Kinemage of the C-alpha trace (Angstrom):
@kinemage 1
@onewidth
@group {chain A} dominant
@subgroup {mainchain}
@vectorlist {calphas} color= white
{ca met a 1} P 89.199 81.761 107.297
{ca lys a 2} L 85.430 82.032 106.471
{ca arg a 3} L 85.220 81.054 102.984
{ca gly a 4} L 83.812 85.010 102.232
{ca cys a 5} L 87.002 86.279 103.456
{ca leu a 6} L 89.082 83.874 101.510
{ca leu a 7} L 87.597 84.722 98.327
{ca arg a 8} L 87.779 88.718 98.864
{ca val a 9} L 91.580 87.893 99.436
{ca ile a 10} L 91.798 86.013 96.207
{ca val a 11} L 90.328 88.540 94.156
{ca val a 12} L 92.498 91.288 95.722
{ca leu a 13} L 95.711 89.332 95.000
{ca leu a 14} L 94.437 88.827 91.246
{ca ala a 15} L 93.810 92.394 90.789
{ca ile a 16} L 97.289 92.986 92.424
{ca asn a 17} L 98.905 90.889 89.742
{ca met a 18} L 97.185 92.333 86.798
{ca leu a 19} L 98.934 95.485 85.490
{ca gly a 20} L 98.589 97.410 82.448
{ca cys a 21} L 96.735 95.731 79.717
{ca gly a 22} L 98.665 92.411 79.636
{ca lys a 23} L 97.586 90.575 76.975
{ca thr a 24} L 95.922 87.660 78.761
{ca his a 25} L 92.894 90.294 79.863
{ca met a 26} L 93.535 92.861 76.933
{ca ala a 27} L 90.241 92.638 75.228
{ca arg a 28} L 88.423 92.761 78.625
{ca leu a 29} L 89.905 95.874 79.998
{ca ser a 30} L 90.906 97.895 77.066
{ca thr a 31} L 88.349 98.976 74.491
{ca val a 32} L 84.751 100.160 74.487
{ca gly a 33} L 83.254 99.411 70.937
{ca ser a 34} L 85.922 100.116 68.465
{ca ser a 35} L 86.354 103.990 69.382
{ca thr a 36} L 90.188 105.086 69.604
{ca arg a 37} L 92.130 108.188 70.666
{ca gln a 38} L 95.043 109.574 68.793
{ca ile a 39} L 97.978 111.724 69.795
{ca ser a 40} L 101.354 112.198 68.105
{ca val a 41} L 104.494 110.894 69.653
{ca his a 42} L 105.629 114.378 69.436
{ca glu a 43} L 102.817 115.874 71.111
{ca tyr a 44} L 102.683 113.219 74.206
{ca ile a 45} L 106.365 113.866 74.527
{ca asp a 46} L 105.814 117.507 74.702
{ca lys a 47} L 102.924 117.072 77.255
{ca met a 48} L 104.419 114.609 79.494
{ca lys a 49} L 107.591 116.963 79.758
{ca ala a 50} L 105.177 119.786 81.053
{ca gly a 51} L 103.851 117.400 83.380
{ca trp a 52} L 107.233 116.890 85.241
{ca ile a 53} L 107.878 120.416 84.817
{ca gly a 54} L 104.231 121.096 86.597
{ca gln a 55} L 105.260 119.010 89.371
{ca met a 56} L 108.569 120.485 90.129
{ca ala a 57} L 107.237 124.245 89.930
{ca gly a 58} L 104.441 123.570 92.337
{ca val a 59} L 106.546 121.635 94.913
{ca gly a 60} L 109.064 124.560 94.515
{ca trp a 61} L 106.858 126.939 94.843
{ca gly a 62} L 104.700 125.732 97.536
{ca gly a 63} L 107.986 124.195 99.521
{ca pro a 64} L 108.678 127.044 102.224
{ca thr a 65} L 104.789 126.437 103.457
{ca glu a 66} L 104.598 122.859 103.844
{ca phe a 67} L 102.651 122.071 106.967
{ca arg a 68} L 102.999 125.565 108.279
{ca tyr a 69} L 99.001 126.608 108.039
{ca lys a 70} L 96.972 123.603 109.400
{ca gly a 71} L 93.242 124.287 109.477
{ca val a 72} L 93.735 127.856 108.408
{ca ile a 73} L 94.163 129.627 104.886
{ca leu a 74} L 97.472 130.789 104.025
{ca pro a 75} L 97.477 134.520 103.988
{ca glu a 76} L 97.804 135.917 100.863
{ca glu a 77} L 101.193 138.095 101.807
{ca ala a 78} L 102.600 134.820 103.184
{ca met a 79} L 102.585 133.296 99.711
{ca pro a 80} L 106.441 133.004 98.307
{ca gln a 81} L 107.325 134.747 95.379
{ca trp a 82} L 107.984 132.613 92.313
{ca lys a 83} L 111.573 132.150 91.376
{ca pro a 84} L 112.960 130.292 88.264
{ca ser a 85} L 115.486 128.682 90.195
{ca met a 86} L 112.522 127.021 92.203
{ca ile a 87} L 112.274 124.797 89.111
{ca asn a 88} L 115.051 122.413 90.013
{ca gln a 89} L 113.657 120.098 92.898
{ca phe a 90} L 116.114 117.274 92.723
{ca gln a 91} L 115.791 116.537 96.363
{ca gln a 92} L 112.047 116.305 96.999
{ca asp a 93} L 110.035 113.391 97.839
{ca asp a 94} L 107.341 114.566 95.763
{ca ile a 95} L 109.291 113.930 92.969
{ca tyr a 96} L 112.157 111.154 93.662
{ca val a 97} L 109.837 108.556 95.004
{ca glu a 98} L 107.715 107.892 91.869
{ca met a 99} L 111.389 107.726 89.949
{ca thr a 100} L 111.980 104.341 91.914
{ca phe a 101} L 108.598 102.943 90.514
{ca leu a 102} L 109.757 104.075 86.979
{ca arg a 103} L 112.982 102.346 87.551
{ca thr a 104} L 111.131 98.890 88.270
{ca leu a 105} L 109.317 99.175 85.334
{ca glu a 106} L 112.210 100.280 83.178
{ca val a 107} L 114.317 97.230 84.450
{ca his a 108} L 111.507 94.572 84.945
{ca gly a 109} L 108.878 95.811 82.753
{ca phe a 110} L 104.933 95.940 83.262
{ca asp a 111} L 104.746 92.116 84.085
{ca val a 112} L 106.974 92.928 87.275
{ca ser a 113} L 105.555 91.111 90.271
{ca ile a 114} L 104.617 93.240 93.262
{ca arg a 115} L 107.045 91.372 95.448
{ca gln a 116} L 109.848 92.871 93.042
{ca ala a 117} L 108.502 96.074 93.079
{ca gly a 118} L 108.425 96.080 97.236
{ca ile a 119} L 112.313 94.778 97.034
{ca asp a 120} L 113.141 97.936 95.030
{ca phe a 121} L 111.142 100.224 97.263
{ca ala a 122} L 113.029 98.690 100.241
{ca asn a 123} L 116.187 99.259 98.587
{ca ser a 124} L 115.623 103.011 98.167
{ca gly a 125} L 117.884 105.136 99.780
{ca tyr a 126} L 116.414 108.423 100.115
{ca pro a 127} L 114.642 109.866 103.481
{ca leu a 128} L 110.732 109.014 103.727
{ca trp a 129} L 107.753 109.935 106.255
{ca his a 130} L 104.272 108.758 107.176
{ca ala a 131} L 102.767 105.612 104.976
{ca asn a 132} L 105.786 105.640 102.738
{ca ala a 133} L 108.341 105.328 105.687
{ca ala a 134} L 106.064 102.548 107.498
{ca gly a 135} L 105.686 100.637 104.148
{ca arg a 136} L 109.355 100.642 103.620
{ca asn a 137} L 110.028 99.844 107.041
{ca asn a 138} L 107.576 96.896 106.733
{ca leu a 139} L 109.295 95.605 103.497
{ca arg a 140} L 112.764 95.608 105.236
{ca ala a 141} L 111.185 93.909 108.335
{ca gly a 142} L 110.050 91.022 105.801
{ca ile a 143} L 106.357 91.886 105.472
{ca ala a 144} L 105.796 91.574 101.799
{ca pro a 145} L 103.186 93.718 99.824
{ca pro a 146} L 100.342 93.926 99.702
{ca asp a 147} L 100.402 93.706 103.733
{ca ser a 148} L 103.432 96.434 103.898
{ca gly a 149} L 100.596 98.848 102.908
{ca his a 150} L 97.668 97.351 105.036
{ca pro a 151} L 96.336 99.013 107.834
{ca arg a 152} L 96.836 96.074 110.405
{ca phe a 153} L 100.635 96.615 109.690
{ca asn a 154} L 100.414 100.481 108.500
{ca lys a 155} L 98.779 103.119 110.881
{ca his a 156} L 99.611 105.685 107.900
{ca ala a 157} L 97.453 103.541 105.229
{ca asp a 158} L 95.316 106.677 104.611
{ca asp a 159} L 97.899 109.136 104.561
{ca ile a 160} L 98.742 111.317 101.432
{ca asp a 161} L 101.817 109.310 100.187
{ca tyr a 162} L 100.980 107.463 96.875
{ca gln a 163} L 99.124 110.416 96.175
{ca ile a 164} L 101.918 112.892 95.952
{ca glu a 165} L 103.880 110.157 93.896
{ca ala a 166} L 101.274 108.938 91.374
{ca asp a 167} L 101.966 111.249 88.587
{ca tyr a 168} L 104.204 108.859 87.065
{ca ala a 169} L 101.457 106.430 86.470
{ca gly a 170} L 99.187 109.089 84.478
{ca leu a 171} L 102.189 110.249 82.299
{ca ile a 172} L 103.196 106.787 81.007
{ca ala a 173} L 99.298 106.077 80.277
{ca pro a 174} L 97.920 108.781 78.211
{ca gly a 175} L 94.290 107.785 77.692
{ca met a 176} L 94.531 104.674 79.328
{ca pro a 177} L 92.920 105.097 82.899
{ca asn a 178} L 93.169 101.298 83.411
{ca val a 179} L 96.933 101.247 83.541
{ca ala a 180} L 96.975 104.102 85.952
{ca ile a 181} L 94.850 102.341 88.072
{ca gln a 182} L 96.657 98.954 88.091
{ca leu a 183} L 100.137 100.716 88.633
{ca gly a 184} L 98.289 101.896 91.778
{ca glu a 185} L 97.299 98.392 92.601
{ca lys a 186} L 101.133 97.306 92.031
{ca phe a 187} L 102.910 100.438 93.553
{ca gly a 188} L 100.306 102.179 95.723
{ca arg a 189} L 99.626 98.902 97.892
{ca leu a 190} L 103.272 98.929 98.995
{ca met a 191} L 102.128 101.716 101.816
{ca asn a 192} L 98.585 102.841 101.241
{ca tyr a 193} L 95.096 101.142 101.471
{ca gly a 194} L 91.595 102.406 100.779
{ca asp a 195} L 91.453 106.216 100.277
{ca gly a 196} L 95.115 106.465 100.393
{ca leu a 197} L 95.242 104.054 97.429
{ca tyr a 198} L 92.356 106.016 95.684
{ca gly a 199} L 94.036 109.414 96.024
{ca gly a 200} L 96.681 108.090 93.770
{ca gln a 201} L 94.637 106.368 91.257
{ca phe a 202} L 92.167 109.496 91.091
{ca val a 203} L 95.469 111.666 90.306
{ca ala a 204} L 97.030 109.435 87.800
{ca gly a 205} L 93.659 108.990 86.276
{ca met a 206} L 93.268 112.786 85.775
{ca tyr a 207} L 96.675 112.672 84.321
{ca ala a 208} L 95.717 109.874 81.751
{ca glu a 209} L 92.759 112.453 80.556
{ca ala a 210} L 94.941 115.566 80.632
{ca phe a 211} L 96.372 114.523 77.252
{ca phe a 212} L 93.169 114.680 75.475
{ca glu a 213} L 91.178 116.963 77.510
{ca ser a 214} L 91.549 120.648 78.929
{ca asp a 215} L 88.196 121.355 80.596
{ca met a 216} L 89.045 120.594 84.439
{ca ile a 217} L 85.783 119.384 85.221
{ca lys a 218} L 85.788 116.728 82.761
{ca ile a 219} L 89.355 115.674 83.722
{ca ile a 220} L 88.121 115.532 87.378
{ca glu a 221} L 85.316 113.380 86.573
{ca ala a 222} L 87.771 111.229 84.679
{ca gly a 223} L 89.857 111.035 87.800
{ca leu a 224} L 86.500 110.149 89.699
{ca arg a 225} L 85.753 107.172 87.375
{ca cys a 226} L 88.964 105.426 88.329
{ca ile a 227} L 87.904 104.944 92.077
{ca pro a 228} L 85.005 103.282 93.971
{ca lys a 229} L 81.909 105.447 94.004
{ca asp a 230} L 81.313 104.575 97.488
{ca ser a 231} L 84.351 105.419 99.102
{ca gln a 232} L 84.661 108.464 101.299
{ca tyr a 233} L 87.686 109.867 98.887
{ca his a 234} L 84.799 109.954 95.873
{ca glu a 235} L 82.344 111.629 97.900
{ca cys a 236} L 84.922 114.457 99.101
{ca ile a 237} L 85.745 115.165 95.413
{ca thr a 238} L 82.137 115.243 94.535
{ca asp a 239} L 81.327 117.732 97.146
{ca val a 240} L 84.205 119.923 96.066
{ca leu a 241} L 82.724 119.673 92.517
{ca arg a 242} L 78.848 120.617 93.865
{ca trp a 243} L 80.355 123.353 95.980
{ca his a 244} L 82.049 124.916 93.282
{ca lys a 245} L 79.260 124.952 90.980
{ca glu a 246} L 77.515 126.700 94.203
{ca tyr a 247} L 80.372 129.328 94.751
{ca pro a 248} L 82.284 129.535 91.302
{ca asp a 249} L 83.561 133.014 92.329
{ca asp a 250} L 84.669 132.300 96.285
{ca trp a 251} L 87.096 129.624 96.635
{ca thr a 252} L 87.552 130.541 100.062
{ca lys a 253} L 83.795 129.526 101.100
{ca thr a 254} L 84.186 126.067 99.529
{ca trp a 255} L 87.287 125.874 101.564
{ca gln a 256} L 85.416 126.575 104.647
{ca leu a 257} L 82.981 123.769 103.522
{ca ile a 258} L 85.644 121.158 103.145
{ca asn a 259} L 87.428 122.159 106.373
{ca glu a 260} L 84.314 121.662 108.053
{ca lys a 261} L 83.160 118.265 106.859
{ca tyr a 262} L 86.852 116.983 106.045
{ca his a 263} L 88.657 118.242 108.864
{ca leu a 264} L 87.015 119.128 111.866
{ca asn a 265} L 84.399 116.381 111.235
{ca pro a 266} L 85.733 113.080 112.937
{ca ala a 267} L 83.986 110.650 110.743
{ca tyr a 268} L 85.922 111.688 107.895
{ca arg a 269} L 89.054 111.136 109.829
{ca arg a 270} L 88.843 107.601 111.115
{ca phe a 271} L 92.189 106.411 110.379
{ca ser a 272} L 93.984 109.836 110.748
{ca cys a 273} L 97.573 109.039 111.784
{ca ser a 274} L 97.478 112.366 113.920
{ca gly a 275} L 94.232 111.545 115.631
{ca ala a 276} L 90.569 112.400 114.542
{ca glu a 277} L 90.829 116.103 115.922
{ca gly a 278} L 94.548 116.856 115.235
{ca glu a 279} L 95.390 120.213 113.499
{ca phe a 280} L 97.875 118.237 111.441
{ca asn a 281} L 95.694 116.449 108.518
{ca ile a 282} L 97.740 114.694 105.968
{ca asp a 283} L 94.757 112.253 105.191
{ca ala a 284} L 94.583 111.863 101.390
{ca lys a 285} L 91.145 113.091 101.140
{ca ile a 286} L 91.456 116.375 102.250
{ca asn a 287} L 94.602 117.222 100.479
{ca gly a 288} L 93.213 115.767 97.472
{ca ala a 289} L 90.509 118.095 97.797
{ca tyr a 290} L 92.892 121.137 97.631
{ca ile a 291} L 94.817 119.519 94.518
{ca val a 292} L 90.892 119.937 93.119
{ca met a 293} L 90.797 123.221 94.327
{ca gly a 294} L 93.435 124.688 92.566
{ca leu a 295} L 92.338 122.784 89.270
{ca leu a 296} L 88.867 124.245 89.470
{ca tyr a 297} L 89.487 127.949 90.788
{ca gly a 298} L 92.612 128.433 88.998
{ca gln a 299} L 90.712 128.571 85.768
{ca gly a 300} L 93.465 127.256 83.926
{ca asp a 301} L 95.682 129.952 85.099
{ca leu a 302} L 99.121 128.370 86.062
{ca asp a 303} L 100.064 130.962 88.705
{ca lys a 304} L 96.536 130.929 90.020
{ca thr a 305} L 96.046 127.165 90.260
{ca ile a 306} L 99.450 126.996 92.452
{ca ile a 307} L 98.705 129.645 94.700
{ca ile a 308} L 95.236 128.438 95.547
{ca ser a 309} L 96.207 124.885 96.029
{ca thr a 310} L 99.271 126.185 98.068
{ca arg a 311} L 96.871 128.582 100.312
{ca cys a 312} L 94.809 125.950 101.047
{ca gly a 313} L 97.312 124.835 103.594
{ca gln a 314} L 98.326 121.375 105.359
{ca asp a 315} L 100.697 119.519 102.514
{ca ser a 316} L 101.084 122.821 100.558
{ca asp a 317} L 103.953 121.912 98.507
{ca cys a 318} L 102.584 118.140 97.528
{ca asn a 319} L 99.016 119.557 96.562
{ca pro a 320} L 100.190 122.193 94.210
{ca ser a 321} L 102.524 119.938 92.553
{ca asn a 322} L 99.879 117.464 91.799
{ca ala a 323} L 97.570 120.388 90.480
{ca ala a 324} L 100.287 122.032 88.459
{ca gly a 325} L 101.446 118.756 86.988
{ca ile a 326} L 98.119 117.904 85.683
{ca leu a 327} L 97.660 121.587 84.115
{ca phe a 328} L 100.761 121.752 82.882
{ca thr a 329} L 100.105 118.315 80.783
{ca thr a 330} L 97.099 120.052 79.279
{ca ile a 331} L 99.232 122.856 77.892
{ca gly a 332} L 102.563 121.309 76.789
{ca phe a 333} L 106.017 121.975 77.517
{ca lys a 334} L 106.756 124.528 74.484
{ca asp a 335} L 103.640 126.486 75.589
{ca leu a 336} L 104.766 127.215 79.019
{ca pro a 337} L 105.839 130.533 80.142
{ca glu a 338} L 109.627 130.917 80.142
{ca lys a 339} L 109.901 131.602 83.825
{ca phe a 340} L 108.881 127.651 84.438
{ca lys a 341} L 111.667 126.496 81.914
{ca ile a 342} L 114.481 129.020 81.647
{ca ala a 343} L 116.312 128.062 84.982
{ca leu a 344} L 115.813 124.247 84.524
{ca asp a 345} L 119.308 122.395 84.962
{ca pro a 346} L 118.685 119.382 82.575
{ca trp a 347} L 121.552 117.394 84.012
{ca gly a 348} L 120.608 117.474 87.688
{ca lys a 349} L 120.292 114.214 89.058
{ca phe a 350} L 116.937 113.136 90.959
{ca ser a 351} L 117.954 111.939 94.499
{ca his a 352} L 118.848 108.622 94.820
{ca thr a 353} L 117.904 107.852 90.836
{ca pro a 354} L 119.553 107.293 87.882
{ca tyr a 355} L 117.635 109.816 86.263
{ca asp a 356} L 118.381 113.615 84.865
{ca phe a 357} L 115.464 115.307 83.268
{ca pro a 358} L 116.399 114.142 79.550
{ca thr a 359} L 116.702 110.423 81.039
{ca leu a 360} L 113.368 110.708 82.626
{ca val a 361} L 111.724 111.945 79.455
{ca arg a 362} L 113.146 108.930 77.343
{ca val a 363} L 112.174 106.413 79.936
{ca cys a 364} L 108.806 107.878 80.091
{ca glu a 365} L 108.378 107.539 76.600
{ca glu a 366} L 109.519 103.968 76.189
{ca leu a 367} L 107.201 103.135 79.009
{ca ala a 368} L 104.216 104.646 77.266
{ca arg a 369} L 104.850 103.029 74.159
{ca glu a 370} L 104.882 99.539 75.844
{ca ala a 371} L 101.855 100.698 77.452
{ca val a 372} L 100.166 101.591 74.276
{ca val a 373} L 101.013 97.965 72.515
{ca asn a 374} L 100.292 96.071 75.554
{ca cys a 375} L 96.442 97.695 75.565
{ca asp a 376} L 96.104 96.490 71.921
{ca gly a 377} L 96.904 100.135 70.583
{ca lys a 378} L 98.984 100.825 67.874
{ca ile a 379} L 102.109 103.098 67.115
{ca lys a 380} L 101.772 104.207 63.318
{ca ala a 381} L 102.879 106.932 60.908
{ca asp a 382} L 100.444 109.681 59.985
{ca asp a 383} L 100.208 111.114 56.281
{ca glu a 384} L 103.247 113.001 57.031
{ca gly a 385} L 105.321 110.350 58.401
{ca asn a 386} L 105.150 111.532 62.095
{ca glu a 387} L 104.572 108.505 64.714
{ca cys a 388} L 101.321 108.592 66.375
{ca phe a 389} L 99.623 106.633 69.287
{ca val a 390} L 96.304 104.998 68.359
{ca ile a 391} L 95.030 104.263 71.599
{ca pro a 392} L 91.703 101.988 72.239
{ca val a 393} L 89.184 103.730 74.406
{ca gln a 394} L 89.175 102.281 77.895
{ca lys a 395} L 86.123 102.131 80.457
{ca pro a 396} L 87.646 102.309 83.878
{ca arg a 397} L 87.593 99.472 86.369
{ca pro a 398} L 87.915 100.667 89.703
{ca thr a 399} L 89.306 98.440 92.446
{ca asp a 400} L 86.621 97.230 94.981
{ca leu a 401} L 85.320 99.421 97.882
{ca glu a 402} L 87.696 98.996 100.999
{ca gln a 403} L 88.278 101.321 104.260
{ca cys a 404} L 90.987 101.494 106.503
{ca trp a 405} L 88.746 101.542 109.519
{ca glu a 406} L 86.970 98.545 108.548
{ca ala a 407} L 90.019 96.893 106.781
{ca gly a 408} L 89.638 93.405 105.156
{ca pro a 409} L 91.807 90.505 105.955
{ca ala a 410} L 95.648 90.822 105.594
{ca ala a 411} L 97.278 88.448 103.153
{ca asp a 412} L 99.757 87.216 105.662
{ca ser a 413} L 102.486 87.687 102.905
{ca arg a 414} L 106.247 87.523 103.709
{ca phe a 415} L 109.431 87.544 102.077
{ca thr a 416} L 111.198 84.503 101.574
{ca glu a 417} L 114.696 84.172 102.855
{ca gln a 418} L 115.941 84.409 99.133
{ca glu a 419} L 113.921 87.638 98.538
{ca met a 420} L 115.203 89.185 102.224
{ca ala a 421} L 118.897 88.567 100.939
{ca lys a 422} L 117.802 90.956 97.731
{ca ile a 423} L 117.098 93.911 100.183
{ca thr a 424} L 120.824 95.209 100.419
{ca ala a 425} L 119.712 98.436 102.056
{ca leu a 426} L 119.450 95.995 105.608
{ca leu a 427} L 123.039 96.374 105.096
{ca gly a 428} L 122.750 100.167 106.182
{ca gln a 429} L 125.797 102.522 106.492
{ca asp a 430} L 129.311 101.145 105.718
{ca leu a 431} L 131.405 101.228 109.102
{ca ala a 432} L 133.646 98.698 108.070
{ca glu a 433} L 136.969 101.219 108.486
{ca ala a 434} L 135.539 102.467 111.885
{ca ile a 435} L 134.645 99.448 113.787
{ca gly a 436} L 138.260 98.092 111.813
{ca lys a 437} L 139.909 100.591 114.160
{ca phe a 438} L 137.965 100.266 117.320
{ca ala a 439} L 137.179 96.603 117.735
{ca pro a 440} L 139.028 94.604 115.111
{ca gly a 441} L 137.546 91.408 113.948
{ca trp a 442} L 134.061 92.637 114.510
{ca ala a 443} L 131.525 93.655 111.791
{ca val a 444} L 128.647 96.431 111.802
{ca thr a 445} L 125.428 95.635 109.708
{ca lys a 446} L 121.956 97.482 109.733
{ca cys a 447} L 123.277 100.871 110.990
{ca gly a 448} L 120.933 103.749 110.109
{ca glu a 449} L 122.377 106.990 108.925
{ca asp a 450} L 120.581 109.237 111.501
{ca met a 451} L 122.938 110.938 113.955
{ca asp a 452} L 126.095 110.702 112.020
{ca pro a 453} L 127.438 107.352 113.022
{ca gly a 454} L 131.121 106.613 113.294
{ca leu a 455} L 134.139 107.028 115.277
{ca arg a 456} L 134.662 109.737 117.763
{ca gln a 457} L 137.687 110.815 119.321
{ca glu a 458} L 135.771 111.952 122.348
{ca leu a 459} L 132.324 111.761 123.542
{ca arg a 460} L 130.734 112.188 126.704
{ca gly a 461} L 134.067 112.120 128.395
{ca arg a 462} L 135.289 109.005 126.696
{ca arg a 463} L 138.190 108.911 124.140
{ca asn a 464} L 137.600 106.548 120.969
{ca val a 465} L 133.788 106.069 120.759
{ca leu a 466} L 132.137 104.424 118.273
{ca val a 467} L 128.582 105.605 117.621
{ca thr a 468} L 125.779 103.434 115.771
{ca his a 469} L 122.213 103.938 114.967
{ca pro a 470} L 119.268 101.576 114.407
{ca leu a 471} L 118.403 101.206 111.005
{ca asn a 472} L 114.961 102.012 111.371
{ca gln a 473} L 111.860 102.016 114.052
{ca glu a 474} L 111.869 98.002 113.779
{ca ile a 475} L 115.532 97.040 112.815
{ca gly a 476} L 118.379 97.490 115.234
{ca cys a 477} L 121.906 97.921 114.527
{ca val a 478} L 123.924 94.954 114.529
{ca ile a 479} L 127.739 94.369 115.640
{ca ser a 480} L 128.874 90.748 115.244
{ca arg a 481} L 131.645 88.427 115.709
{ca thr a 482} L 131.893 84.806 115.299
{ca val a 483} L 134.939 83.328 117.709
{ca glu a 484} L 135.655 79.921 118.938
{ca leu a 485} L 135.509 79.852 122.740
{ca pro a 486} L 138.068 77.768 124.505
{ca arg a 487} L 137.018 74.504 126.358
{ca gly a 488} L 137.640 74.343 130.047
{ca arg a 489} L 138.010 78.138 130.513
{ca lys a 490} L 135.724 80.799 131.615
{ca ser a 491} L 134.840 83.335 128.707
{ca gly a 492} L 133.287 86.385 128.924
{ca leu a 493} L 132.121 89.692 127.054
{ca lys a 494} L 133.010 92.997 128.584
{ca leu a 495} L 131.004 96.216 127.128
{ca val a 496} L 131.300 99.933 127.965
{ca val a 497} L 128.133 101.696 126.454
{ca gly a 498} L 126.338 104.959 126.499
{ca his a 499} L 123.543 106.824 125.206
{ca asp a 500} L 122.836 110.153 123.842
{ca pro a 501} L 121.760 112.731 126.792
{ca arg a 502} L 118.419 113.305 124.935
{ca gly a 503} L 117.395 109.575 124.522
{ca asp a 504} L 117.709 105.834 125.263
{ca trp a 505} L 118.000 102.426 123.369
{ca asp a 506} L 117.828 98.728 124.429
{ca leu a 507} L 121.210 96.857 123.994
{ca ile a 508} L 120.582 93.308 123.292
{ca val a 509} L 123.119 90.553 123.329
{ca gln a 510} L 122.694 87.292 121.304
{ca val a 511} L 124.906 84.253 120.970
{ca asn a 512} L 123.763 81.795 118.597
{ca gly a 513} L 120.341 83.380 117.842
{ca glu a 514} L 119.540 83.050 121.492
{ca gln a 515} L 119.232 86.113 123.269
{ca val a 516} L 120.908 85.953 126.606
{ca leu a 517} L 120.910 89.902 127.581
{ca arg a 518} L 118.468 92.717 127.192
{ca lys a 519} L 119.250 95.991 128.811
{ca thr a 520} L 117.848 99.578 128.435
{ca ile a 521} L 120.665 102.109 128.250
{ca gly a 522} L 119.337 105.413 129.199
{ca pro a 523} L 119.590 108.011 132.088
{ca glu a 524} L 118.194 105.722 134.659
{ca thr a 525} L 120.347 102.774 134.036
{ca thr a 526} L 123.982 104.719 133.430
{ca thr a 527} L 126.379 106.783 135.375
{ca val a 528} L 126.934 109.848 133.906
{ca gly a 529} L 125.725 108.343 130.508
{ca trp a 530} L 127.734 105.005 130.738
{ca ala a 531} L 127.219 101.368 131.748
{ca asp a 532} L 129.645 98.714 132.292
{ca val a 533} L 128.215 95.473 131.016
{ca thr a 534} L 129.620 91.892 131.115
{ca val a 535} L 127.975 88.831 129.705
{ca asp a 536} L 129.363 85.321 130.753
{ca leu a 537} L 129.684 83.064 127.563
{ca ser a 538} L 131.079 79.887 129.652
{ca pro a 539} L 128.057 78.029 128.469
{ca tyr a 540} L 129.502 78.000 125.009
{ca ala a 541} L 132.998 76.940 125.681
{ca gly a 542} L 134.529 74.671 123.246
{ca arg a 543} L 131.997 75.765 120.629
{ca ser a 544} L 131.682 78.341 118.021
{ca ala a 545} L 129.721 81.146 118.789
{ca arg a 546} L 128.480 84.058 116.880
{ca ile a 547} L 127.889 87.177 119.064
{ca glu a 548} L 125.536 89.846 118.071
{ca leu a 549} L 125.428 93.294 119.965
{ca ile a 550} L 122.134 95.126 118.647
{ca asn a 551} L 121.458 98.889 118.921
{ca glu a 552} L 117.627 98.215 119.288
{ca pro a 553} L 115.059 101.225 118.701
{ca thr a 554} L 112.783 102.179 121.581
{ca asn a 555} L 110.783 105.335 121.012
{ca trp a 556} L 112.735 106.455 117.909
{ca arg a 557} L 114.058 109.490 119.643
{ca phe a 558} L 117.745 110.131 119.744
{ca glu a 559} L 118.674 106.251 120.032
{ca ala a 560} L 122.208 106.491 118.924
{ca gly a 561} L 124.234 103.483 120.686
{ca tyr a 562} L 127.619 104.659 121.923
{ca trp a 563} L 130.281 101.829 122.250
{ca ala a 564} L 133.651 102.580 124.545
{ca glu a 565} L 134.993 99.213 124.775
{ca ile a 566} L 133.834 95.781 123.022
{ca ser a 567} L 136.202 93.015 124.185
{ca leu a 568} L 136.377 89.156 124.719
{ca glu a 569} L 138.109 87.775 127.726
{ca ser a 570} L 139.076 84.375 128.836
{ca asn a 571} L 140.855 83.124 132.299
């Protein structure tokens, strides 16, 4: 590696290992002169609660429109009507993913390593898409962060993912933009890079400012100070601010200018996962622009802000969620209209997390207290005995410029064997009972949840069929057993395997880690959907043999493995 490249890698890794305002670099990060900002703990909690409600309101209201309008403005009559029940968004990826990060901070503290953050994310159980799914798959395959989000390994690194889940970082960092930035360096790099990372740091920076400022232009400018000036993301948001100034009363004109430059121009879609000219655009930049559209043209009106961000199209539930979360934070929970609070189920559990709403609020308060103290702030009583956060003013220090289409070197980071043992999600679905009935003595691991795996009474003309599915696009489901093969006798493995009519999969047979067979099980290699497969085990006679039968993914389309027979024979 060239010396310059090596130095860049070292700088990135050092930045990743900084979080919050740890005591070792506190003075360098936290203060500008001796000025401070102050907010009562009561007011902080009220605003933080409102930020979460805003997220839930935005994603609930915009949810029915998600990606239904791509490259066009959603017609006014297609905008759903608000219903108070829409607030209960406990199954939304825009909400639950960031709670994994909160849980990591709650359990391990702000000094948690990025590798532990990666292990925790790898163990999450909810469904994911795009950069999140690719990053988690990388982690589960042993690619440790920051490489899990590096463009070399993640073709979605410029997608919206960390942007939609970065709200937590600002909500636990009131007036502390460097905490928000560095949380992105730790959690955002699990799945994103470049503009994909900057989108989250921009959003988190706006939240951090929203506790002390209500002027949306100033809040947006505060977010911009958290990302590199030379990035395309910074350019995009700066353009929106300029076009808003030119056309303050016509948001559709600004939308057209955004669409022409950041959707139709391939130069601003150089790492688009859907291609430079696809109508589907999940790039962080343009969706970030739609967040800002709601904040600027909404003019502080809660409904109008959500409606405009939604009508901009593309990811039209996540964008109003971010916009509403920021605006609601400026207002506070007690001053929100009842229609956004009256139907809230306080005991609803957010998907695959230990949090209901009261627990979420408590954990955020505890983390905010820790962040304030870490940044050389103080928690003191005012003249009336009320607790207050006294927070040193921070000059934001954004990360260095990086671009997915001209990415710097990867860190070549891999999890150790001990770290991989902590990724318990690799065990997959529990099919112990099913395999015990179908093929006693065998075990199933790494079985994914897709296509309802388990035992079927009848399937494709066969009775008593075991169905498995790969864990993800990189990791196949494994059926295994260790046996002692008799000396001096011919031993073999007999399989009858099938496939879903709509897809295929690869059957891999390994003995003691050595691949002895690989065969595609699909329409061209089966008869009426089934294939008889035999494997000679005689070379292993007189030895202990660990046999692994792998349902390996091919093109990630209906790749369930059908098993009508698994048997060992000796003669």
